[in-house]
C-alpha positions in Angstrom: 15.9 -30.4 -7.7 13.2 -32.2 -6.0 13.7 -35.9 -6.2 17.4 -35.8 -7.0 19.3 -39.1 -6.2 22.8 -38.8 -4.9 25.5 -41.4 -4.9 28.4 -40.4 -2.5 31.6 -42.1 -3.2 34.7 -41.8 -0.8 36.8 -44.4 1.0 36.6 -42.3 4.3 33.4 -44.0 5.6 32.7 -41.4 8.3 32.9 -38.4 5.9 30.5 -40.3 3.5 28.0 -41.1 6.2 27.9 -37.6 7.7 27.4 -36.1 4.2 24.7 -38.6 3.5 22.8 -37.6 6.7 23.0 -33.9 5.9 21.7 -34.5 2.4 18.9 -36.8 3.6 17.8 -34.3 6.2 17.3 -31.9 3.2 15.0 -34.5 1.6 17.4 -36.1 -1.0 17.6 -39.7 -1.6 21.2 -40.8 -1.0 23.3 -44.1 -1.6 26.8 -44.4 -0.5 29.7 -46.4 -1.9 33.2 -46.7 -0.5 35.2 -47.4 -3.5 35.2 -46.6 -7.3 34.4 -50.2 -8.2 31.6 -50.3 -5.7 30.2 -47.1 -7.2 30.0 -48.6 -10.7 28.2 -51.6 -9.3 25.5 -49.3 -7.5 25.1 -47.4 -10.9 24.5 -50.7 -12.7 21.9 -51.8 -10.0 20.1 -48.4 -9.7 19.5 -46.3 -13.0 17.8 -43.6 -10.9 21.0 -42.1 -9.7 21.4 -38.6 -11.0 24.5 -37.2 -9.3 27.7 -38.8 -8.1 29.8 -37.0 -5.6 33.2 -38.7 -6.0 36.4 -38.5 -4.0 39.3 -37.8 -6.3 41.7 -40.1 -4.3 40.8 -43.5 -3.5 42.8 -46.7 -3.2 41.3 -49.2 -5.7 40.2 -46.9 -8.6 41.0 -43.2 -8.3 38.3 -40.7 -8.8 39.2 -39.6 -12.3 39.3 -43.2 -13.7 36.1 -44.1 -11.9 34.5 -40.8 -13.3 35.5 -41.8 -16.9 34.0 -45.4 -16.4 30.9 -43.7 -15.1 30.5 -41.3 -18.0 31.1 -44.1 -20.5 28.4 -46.4 -19.1 26.0 -43.7 -17.8 26.6 -40.4 -19.9 23.7 -38.6 -18.5 24.7 -39.0 -14.8 26.4 -35.9 -13.5 29.8 -36.3 -11.5 31.1 -33.8 -9.0 34.8 -34.4 -7.9 35.8 -33.8 -4.3 39.6 -32.9 -4.2 42.2 -31.9 -1.7 44.0 -28.6 -2.1 47.1 -30.1 -3.8 45.0 -32.0 -6.4 43.3 -29.0 -8.2 45.1 -29.8 -11.4 43.8 -33.2 -11.6 40.2 -32.0 -10.6 40.4 -29.5 -13.5 41.6 -32.4 -15.8 38.6 -34.5 -14.7 36.3 -31.7 -15.7 37.9 -31.7 -19.1 37.0 -35.4 -19.3 33.3 -35.2 -18.4 33.0 -34.3 -14.6 30.5 -31.4 -14.1 32.7 -29.6 -11.6 34.9 -30.1 -8.6 34.8 -29.0 -5.0 37.7 -28.8 -2.5 37.5 -31.0 0.7 36.2 -30.4 3.1 33.2 -29.0 1.1 30.7 -26.6 2.4 27.1 -28.2 2.1 25.7 -25.0 0.6 28.4 -25.0 -2.1 27.7 -28.6 -2.8 24.0 -28.1 -3.1 24.6 -25.2 -5.4 26.8 -27.5 -7.8 24.3 -30.2 -7.4 21.4 -28.1 -8.5 23.3 -26.9 -11.5 24.4 -30.4 -12.3 20.8 -31.7 -12.0 19.5 -28.8 -14.1 22.0 -29.8 -16.9 21.0 -33.5 -16.6 17.3 -32.6 -16.9 17.9 -30.3 -19.8 19.8 -33.0 -21.6 17.2 -35.7 -21.0 14.7 -33.3 -22.5 16.7 -32.6 -25.5 17.3 -36.3 -26.0 13.7 -37.0 -25.7 12.8 -34.4 -28.4 15.3 -35.8 -30.7 13.9 -39.3 -30.3 10.4 -38.0 -31.0 11.4 -36.7 -34.5 10.0 -39.2 -36.9 11.9 -37.9 -39.9 15.4 -38.5 -38.6 17.4 -41.5 -39.7 19.0 -43.8 -36.8 22.3 -42.2 -37.8 21.2 -38.7 -37.7 19.4 -39.3 -34.4 22.5 -40.9 -32.9 24.7 -37.9 -34.0 22.4 -35.5 -32.5 22.2 -37.3 -29.2 26.0 -37.6 -29.1 26.3 -33.8 -29.7 23.9 -33.2 -26.7 26.0 -35.4 -24.6 29.1 -33.5 -25.4 27.9 -30.2 -24.3 
C-alpha cells in the first residue's frame, strides 16, 4: 500500500485533522475535505486519490449520496464509510451501492489501515485487469466496454 493517497471527508474538522496526522505519520499522502461537495471537487482536481474515508452523516450531502456520486464519476476510487452505531443499516446499504466497506466511529487506526490495505489491493487489481482488457487488440469497443463494466461491478 506504499504510495496510497487518502481523502478524508467529515464535517468534524478536529477529527479529520487528527486522523490525517496519524496517517501522514505512517507515510501516506492525505488530503482533507469537510463536506461531500468539497470531496467531489477535490477528486476532480486530483486524480491520484485512491481511497476516500467518508463520514456517513454530513449536513450538505450525506455520505451515502456523496459515495454514489464519487463512484459514478470515479469508479476505481475505493470508499470506506465511517458510521455511528445507530447507522449500521445505512452503512450496509452503502456497501450494496459501491462502498468498499464501513467502520464504526470512532475507528481504530489499525482497523482503518487493514480496510484501506484491502481497498487499495482491490483498486490495484481492477486497474491491472482493465489495462489487460485495453491491451487486447482483437476486442471491439463494445466488447471492451462490457468487460471493463464487469470488472468494475465486482
